[in-house]
N, C-alpha and C positions, 0 to 999 in steps of 0.2 A: 850302120843301113847297111853297108856291102854282106855283112854275114846276114843279114835277117834277109835280103832277097837270095843269097846263097840257099838257106836254110828251105824258104817258100820255093824255090825252083826245085831242089832237090824233093822236097814232099810231092809236088805236081809231075815229078816224072814218075816217082815210086807210084802214085796214083794214076797217072795215065798207062802205066805198063800192069797194072794189077786191078783195075775196075771191074772186073766180075767177080775176083775174089773177094774185093773190101766189101762191095754191095754184098754178097753172099753170106760175110763173116757179121755185116751188121744185120741183117733180117736174121742170122743164127742168135745172136749176143742178145737181140731185143726177144725174139721167142724165150729164148732162155730165161729172159727176167719174168717174162710173162707166164711161163710155167711156175717157176719156182714161187712166184708172189702167191699165183692160184692154189697150188701144193699145199703152202705153208698155210694159207688163211683156212683151205680146207679141213686140212689133217691138222695141224697145229693148234687152229681155232687161234688165228694171232691176228692184229690190227693190221689194215694194210700198209701203214708207218715202218712196222717192224718187219714184215714180210718183205717191201722193199727195201729196207736197209739188208738183210740178208742175202735176198736176192742180186744185191751186189758187190758186198762184201765177201762175202761166199767163194766166188769163183775167182778175185784177185788174191785171197788168201790160198786157194789151189793155186794157183799161179806161180807163188812164191813158192810154195810146199816144193812143186815139181820142178820149178829152178833147180831149188837147192839140193833134192833128189838126183836130177841129171847132172850136175857139178858132180857128186859126189861118186855118183856110177862111173861119170865117165872116169874119172880120178882112178878108180879100182879097176877099169878094164884095162886101162894101160898098162899097169903092171904084171 
């Protein structure tokens, strides 16, 4: 129970110190999903379900790719 309350307290502190950035990030993310869904439905003529899946999965895949690239890049920059 103590660990859980510590996690919630830490999350609360992060939220309180970054309210504006978190709100803008959430709004940007929702906008990204909406734009990606709309573009896929209009350009690729796919169903809403497929467009929604791609709009969520693709940014996550890009994030993983960026993390791997950044780790590799940083390891090469130090040498």
